[in-house]
C-alpha positions in Angstrom: 7.3 -0.1 -39.4 10.3 1.3 -37.6 11.3 2.7 -34.3 11.1 6.2 -35.7 7.3 6.0 -35.3 7.6 5.7 -31.5 7.3 8.8 -29.4 10.6 8.0 -27.7 12.4 8.5 -31.0 10.4 11.7 -32.0 7.1 10.2 -33.2 3.7 11.3 -32.0 2.5 10.3 -28.6 -0.3 7.9 -28.3 -1.8 9.7 -25.3 -1.7 13.4 -25.4 -3.5 14.2 -22.2 -2.2 14.2 -18.6 -3.6 12.5 -15.6 -3.3 15.1 -12.8 -2.8 14.1 -9.1 -3.8 15.0 -6.5 -7.4 15.8 -7.5 -8.9 18.7 -5.5 -11.4 21.6 -5.8 -13.0 24.4 -3.9 -14.2 22.1 -1.1 -10.6 21.3 -0.1 -9.6 25.0 -0.3 -12.5 26.0 1.9 -11.9 23.2 4.4 -8.3 24.3 4.8 -9.3 27.9 5.1 -11.7 26.9 7.9 -9.0 25.2 9.8 -6.6 28.2 9.4 -9.3 30.6 10.7 -10.2 28.4 13.6 -6.7 28.8 15.1 -6.9 25.1 16.1 -4.3 23.4 13.9 -3.1 20.6 16.2 -4.3 18.5 19.1 -7.6 19.4 20.7 -10.2 17.6 22.9 -13.0 18.9 20.7 -15.0 15.9 19.3 -16.0 18.1 16.3 -12.4 18.7 15.3 -11.4 17.6 11.8 -9.2 14.8 13.2 -11.9 13.4 15.4 -14.5 13.6 12.7 -12.2 11.9 10.2 -11.4 9.1 12.6 -15.1 8.4 13.2 -16.0 8.7 9.5 -13.2 6.5 8.2 -14.0 3.8 10.9 -17.6 3.9 9.8 -16.7 3.6 6.2 -14.7 0.5 6.9 -17.2 -0.9 9.3 -14.9 -1.0 12.3 -15.2 0.4 15.8 -12.0 2.4 16.1 -9.5 4.5 14.1 -6.4 6.4 15.2 -5.1 9.0 12.7 -1.3 9.2 12.7 1.6 10.8 10.8 2.0 8.1 8.2 1.3 4.5 7.3 4.6 3.3 8.5 3.8 4.6 12.0 0.4 2.9 11.9 2.2 -0.4 11.2 4.8 0.2 13.9 2.2 1.1 16.6 0.1 -1.9 15.7 3.1 -4.1 16.3 3.8 -2.4 19.6 0.2 -2.7 20.7 0.2 -6.4 19.8 2.9 -6.9 22.5 5.8 -7.9 20.4 9.1 -8.5 22.2 12.8 -8.2 21.1 13.7 -11.1 18.9 10.1 -12.0 17.9 9.6 -12.9 14.3 7.1 -11.1 12.0 6.2 -12.7 8.6 6.2 -10.2 5.8 6.3 -10.3 1.9 9.4 -9.0 0.1 7.3 -7.3 -2.5 6.4 -4.0 -0.8 7.7 -0.6 0.2 10.5 -1.0 2.6 8.4 0.2 5.6 6.5 -3.1 5.7 9.8 -4.7 7.0 11.7 -1.7 8.4 9.0 -1.1 11.0 9.6 -4.6 12.2 13.2 -3.7 12.9 12.1 -0.6 14.6 10.3 -2.7 17.3 13.4 -4.9 17.7 11.8 -7.8 15.9 13.0 -9.9 13.0 11.3 -9.7 9.5 10.9 -13.2 8.0 10.3 -12.9 4.3 7.8 -15.2 2.6 7.7 -15.3 -1.2 4.8 -14.0 -3.3 2.2 -15.7 -5.4 3.4 -15.4 -9.1 -0.2 -14.6 -10.3 -1.0 -11.8 -7.8 2.3 -10.7 -6.3 0.6 -10.9 -2.8 2.2 -13.0 -0.1 1.8 -16.7 -1.0 -0.5 -18.2 1.7 0.7 -21.7 1.0 4.3 -20.7 2.0 3.4 -18.9 5.3 3.1 -21.9 7.5 6.5 -23.3 6.7 8.0 -20.0 7.9 6.3 -20.1 11.3 8.5 -20.9 14.3 8.0 -20.6 18.1 9.2 -17.0 17.8 6.6 -15.9 15.3 4.2 -13.3 16.6 2.4 -11.8 13.7 1.8 -11.8 9.9 1.7 -8.5 7.9 -0.1 -9.3 4.6 0.2 -6.5 2.0 -2.7 -6.0 -0.3 -0.3 -5.2 -3.1 -1.6 -2.6 -5.6 -5.0 -2.8 -3.8 -5.6 -6.4 -4.7 -6.9 -8.5 -1.7 -4.7 -11.1 -0.2 -6.1 -14.6 0.6 -7.5 -13.4 3.9 -9.6 -16.5 4.8 -6.5 -18.7 4.6 -4.3 -16.2 6.4 -6.7 -15.6 9.2 -7.2 -19.4 9.6 -3.4 -19.9 9.8 -3.1 -17.1 12.3 -5.9 -18.5 14.5 -4.3 -21.9 14.6 -0.9 -20.5 15.6 -2.2 -17.7 17.9 -0.7 -14.9 15.7 -1.8 -11.3 15.1 -2.7 -10.2 11.6 -1.8 -6.6 10.8 -3.1 -5.7 7.3 -0.9 -3.4 5.3 -3.7 -1.7 3.4 -1.7 1.3 2.3 -2.6 0.6 -1.3 -6.1 -0.6 -0.6 -8.4 2.4 0.3 -11.9 1.1 -0.4 -10.9 -2.3 -1.8 -12.9 -5.3 -0.7 -12.6 -9.0 0.1 -15.9 -10.9 0.1 -17.6 -7.5 0.3 -15.6 -6.6 3.4 -13.4 -3.5 3.3 -9.7 -4.4 3.4 -8.2 -3.2 6.6 -11.2 -4.4 8.6 -10.4 -8.2 8.5 -7.2 -8.5 10.5 -6.6 -7.5 14.2 -5.6 -4.1 12.9 -5.5 -2.5 9.5 -3.1 0.3 8.4 -3.5 2.9 5.7 -1.2 5.6 4.2 -2.3 9.0 3.0 1.1 9.9 1.5 1.1 12.0 -1.7 0.8 9.1 -4.2 -2.0 7.3 -2.4 -5.6 7.1 -3.6 -6.5 9.2 -0.6 -3.8 11.7 0.2 -3.0 14.6 2.4 0.7 15.0 1.6 1.6 12.7 4.5 -0.6 10.9 7.0 -1.8 7.5 8.0 -4.4 5.7 10.1 -4.7 2.5 12.2 -8.1 0.8 12.5 -9.3 -2.0 14.7 -12.4 -3.6 16.3 -10.4 -4.6 19.4 -10.9 -2.2 22.3 -7.6 -3.0 24.0 -5.5 -2.6 20.8 -7.3 0.7 20.2 -6.5 1.9 23.7 -2.8 1.1 23.3 -2.4 2.6 19.8 -4.2 5.7 20.9 -1.9 6.1 23.9 1.2 5.4 21.9 0.4 8.0 19.2 -0.2 10.7 21.9 3.1 10.5 23.9 1.8 7.7 26.1 -1.1 9.7 27.5 -4.4 8.1 28.5 -8.0 9.5 28.6 -8.6 11.3 31.8 -4.9 11.7 32.6 -3.1 15.0 33.0 -1.2 16.6 30.0 2.1 15.9 31.6 1.2 12.4 32.7 2.6 9.6 30.5 1.8 5.9 31.0 3.4 4.3 28.0 6.5 4.9 25.9 4.9 6.6 23.0 5.7 9.7 21.0 3.9 12.5 19.1 2.6 10.7 16.1 -0.6 12.8 15.7 -2.2 13.9 12.5 -2.8 17.6 12.0 -6.2 19.2 11.6 -5.1 20.4 8.1 -4.5 16.8 6.9 -7.8 15.6 8.4 -9.7 18.4 6.7 -8.4 17.3 3.3 -9.1 13.7 4.0 -12.7 14.3 5.1 -13.4 15.8 1.7 -11.7 13.0 -0.1 -13.6 10.4 1.8 -16.8 11.9 0.5 -15.9 10.9 -3.0 -13.8 7.8 -2.3 -16.5 5.2 -3.0 -17.3 6.7 -6.4 -13.6 6.8 -7.3 -13.1 3.2 -6.2 -16.0 2.0 -8.4 -14.5 3.9 -11.3 -11.0 2.6 -10.7 -12.3 -0.9 -10.4 -14.3 -0.7 -13.6 -11.4 0.8 -15.6 -8.9 -1.7 -14.1 -11.1 -4.6 -15.2 -11.5 -3.2 -18.7 -7.8 -2.6 -19.1 -7.1 -6.2 -17.9 -9.4 -7.4 -20.7 -7.6 -5.3 -23.3 -4.1 -6.2 -22.2 -4.8 -9.9 -22.0 -5.2 -9.8 -25.8 -1.6 -8.7 -26.2 1.0 -11.5 -26.3 3.7 -10.7 -23.8 1.6 -8.6 -21.4 -0.1 -10.4 -18.5 -2.1 -8.4 -16.0 -2.0 -9.9 -12.5 -5.0 -12.0 -11.4 -7.5 -11.0 -8.9 -9.2 -13.8 -7.0 -13.0 -14.1 -7.1 -13.0 -13.2 -3.4 -11.5 -9.8 -4.3 -14.9 -8.2 -4.8 -13.4 -4.7 -5.3 -9.9 -3.6 -6.4 -8.6 -0.1 -5.6 -6.0 -0.2 -8.4 -3.5 2.0 -6.5 -1.3 0.4 -9.1 -2.0 -1.7 -12.2 0.7 -4.3 -12.1 1.4 -6.6 -15.1 4.1 -9.0 -16.2 6.2 -8.2 -19.1 7.7 -10.9 -21.4 10.7 -9.4 -23.2 10.8 -12.3 -25.7 7.6 -11.0 -27.2 9.1 -7.4 -27.6 12.2 -8.0 -29.6 14.0 -8.9 -26.3 14.3 -5.3 -25.1 14.8 -4.9 -21.3 12.0 -4.0 -18.9 13.7 -0.6 -18.4 13.7 0.1 -22.1 10.1 -1.0 -22.4 9.1 1.3 -19.5 10.9 4.2 -21.2 9.1 3.6 -24.5 5.7 3.3 -22.8 6.2 6.5 -20.7 7.2 8.4 -23.9 3.8 7.3 -25.4 2.1 9.1 -22.5 1.4 6.2 -20.2 2.4 6.9 -16.6 4.2 3.7 -15.8 7.1 2.5 -13.6 9.5 -0.5 -13.6 8.3 -1.6 -10.2 10.5 -2.3 -7.2 14.1 -2.8 -8.3 14.8 -5.4 -5.6 13.0 -7.4 -3.0 13.2 -5.7 0.4 15.8 -8.1 1.8 18.2 -7.1 -1.1 18.2 -3.5 0.0 21.6 -2.4 1.4 20.1 -1.7 4.8 19.2 -5.4 5.1 22.2 -6.8 3.4 24.6 -4.9 5.6 22.3 -4.9 8.7 22.6 -1.1 9.1 20.1 -1.2 11.9 21.8 1.4 14.2 20.6 1.1 17.8 17.9 -1.6 17.1 18.7 -4.9 18.8 18.5 -7.6 16.2 20.1 -11.0 17.0 23.6 -11.5 15.6 22.5 -14.8 14.1 20.0 -13.0 11.7 21.4 -12.5 8.2 19.6 -11.6 5.0 22.5 -12.3 2.6 21.3 -15.8 1.8 17.5 -15.1 1.7 15.9 -16.1 -1.6 12.4 -15.5 -2.8 12.6 -16.5 -6.4 9.2 -15.3 -7.5 9.8 -11.9 -6.1 13.3 -11.7 -7.6 11.9 -12.5 -11.0 9.2 -9.9 -10.6 11.7 -7.2 -9.6 14.4 -8.0 -12.1 12.6 -9.2 -15.2 8.8 -9.1 -15.3 7.0 -6.9 -12.9 5.9 -3.4 -14.0 3.0 -1.1 -13.2 0.8 1.7 -14.4 0.1 4.4 -11.7 -3.2 5.0 -10.0 -4.1 8.4 -11.4 -4.8 6.9 -14.8 -7.8 4.9 -13.4 -9.8 8.0 -12.8 -9.8 8.5 -16.5 -12.3 7.2 -19.1 -12.7 3.9 -20.9 -11.1 5.6 -23.9 -8.0 6.1 -21.9 -7.8 2.4 -21.2 -8.1 1.7 -24.9 -5.3 4.2 -25.6 -3.0 2.5 -23.1 -3.5 -0.8 -24.9 -3.0 1.0 -28.2 0.3 2.4 -27.0 1.6 -1.1 -26.1 0.5 -2.5 -29.4 2.2 0.4 -31.2 5.5 -0.4 -29.4 5.2 -4.0 -30.2 4.5 -3.4 -33.9 7.4 -1.0 -34.2 9.9 -3.4 -32.6 9.2 -6.2 -35.2 
């Protein structure tokens, strides 16, 4: 066989269908129409507003007491840190394998991100390396449930309890995913979700912070509403907050999406497990592991490790291009660990007060660097609302590439 059989070089695609995202229907259209016609598009004290109903419904879905809907997941993280009482110069433990906001929000509260390498089998923060990164300045840990795969929360919570640290779950990939049958985002002191366009629940932009802690909820609620407090006057501000409120339009969309979330999570989880079985049979492709405690995976991404030596030594970039041409929505993954981004290398932190002694030029997380530069890739979440046949065609596309590279 030869390369000419591959779609990239003019051959037939393995997968001829598309995987549209976002998914919507008449319910979403009618919900938005209702908000438009109500004339109430923003803040209101009405407990039956879309935002209020969504906060209550999402909290109930997760099994927590409180939820505060905000403009995005990054703000949910930032306000959670502020509510935890961090001070300038405090250290926050984060993984380097995540969207930049996991670490940049730490800078935005004048704290210092401390990067702890990832587990090579899950790409989640390695719990065995957390403790050695703790210093007297450490205030919190932000575990990221990468791709929707649960971090080792028992161990992380035990470490945090011994060192009196806050745990802020970055669950922006993890809508509906579970750890020991508990929803991710409900285990730490706060949990943070994103509803940005690519997420498994989306409203274009948006986010939410959830917690069982009454005090944390009170602070986050005040901070997201320009420092106001319940019972206070409109122009009475008690805390240094800002307008981080979600609109009624976004909440109306999310209420409809929440109705079908659990069904979608079950389907994603089943398809992800099946695809893992199929790809484990292909030499050179290794799906990431999920621990037995990860009782449900949301598969916001389907990450896998690519071994170029089994594919005629073509680069990860070339393999991704070949796979995409076959109709598989895929991506090379993060190009660099967060600390290698120019903003961290050059400390372009503008007005934020980070100690002069802090430098990221010598930080090294070898597992993350290997994942970013050589091995880590992913398939996007919209595929996993497809059928089992689609999973089979993904495996077939990879087998086709491998055969034609011999």
